[in-house]
Residue, then its C-alpha position, 0 to 999 in steps of 0.5 A: m506531523e506532516l508527510e510528503l508522498t513522491p512518486w518511487a524513484e530509482e533512488d528508492l530501491g535502499l527503502l525496498r530493500r529496509i522494508n524487506v526484512p522479517a520483522m516488517k514482512g511476518h504479514l506479506g509472507g517474509p522477505e524476498p529474494e534479492e531479485k524479487i525485490v530488484d523486480r518489484h522496484r522495477r515495477y514500482v518506478h515504472m508503474s506511473i509510466t504504464g497507467t497501472g497505478v502509483m507507488f510512493r516513498v512516505a516521507l517525514l516533513p520537514d526533513r524528508e526522511p523517508v519512513g515507508s512506501i504506499g500506492y495504489w494499483d491495479r486489480e481484477w476484483n470480483g470482475a471488476k477492475v479497481w485499485e488495490t492499496g497497500w502500505s509499510v511503514l519502517n518498525e521504528f516509526q510506527g504506532r505514530g498514525i504514519a499509515s493512517a495520515a499516509a493512506r488519507q492521502v493515497v486514498a485522495r489521489a485515487a480519488a483524483d486520478g479518476r480511473r476507477q471507482w472503488l478503492h480496495a485493501f486485503p490485509k491479513t484477518d489478524n493485522e490489526a495494525s493494517n486493519r485500523v489503517c483501512r477503517n482510519a483512512g475511512l474504508t468499510l470493511v465488507g468482510e473475510c476473504d480468500f487472498e493469494f500474497p505471495v502469488g501462489t500462497p493463500i491467506r485469509c483477509n479482510e476485504w475494506k473496499l472505498d466508493l472513490t466517487t464520493i470522495s471530493 
């Protein structure tokens, strides 16, 4: 299976809407209203421009069929600036290793970016699939932590991290 990661673009709003369904957002606070989706889409498009991270459309090759999203962005964590990463793979494409393969590509891109030492991920403790993606992408489990997602909604997560300076 070959994947292509392409920086998020205006034409990706439809993919974001496909991700914003109850079955996809169960571990992320549930679907968002349309205005929040449009705001999120704008942030994704502008991340590369502002230097605050990069969001990508994940597509299967050779047809370039969009199957999800992944990215990394600025996060203040324990007094340090780090990259945070997160992903979504459409339900009909889950279980094929797509998220793990995309996460390995994001690790390489975040390391090549060179602006942050650490890449973190914060999947809910009961999200077995996302915790497995972290492990498969080479992140190390630090332990459990309290987190908010969406903002104002407390959740219990696993903190995973990877020292990007060790990636060649």
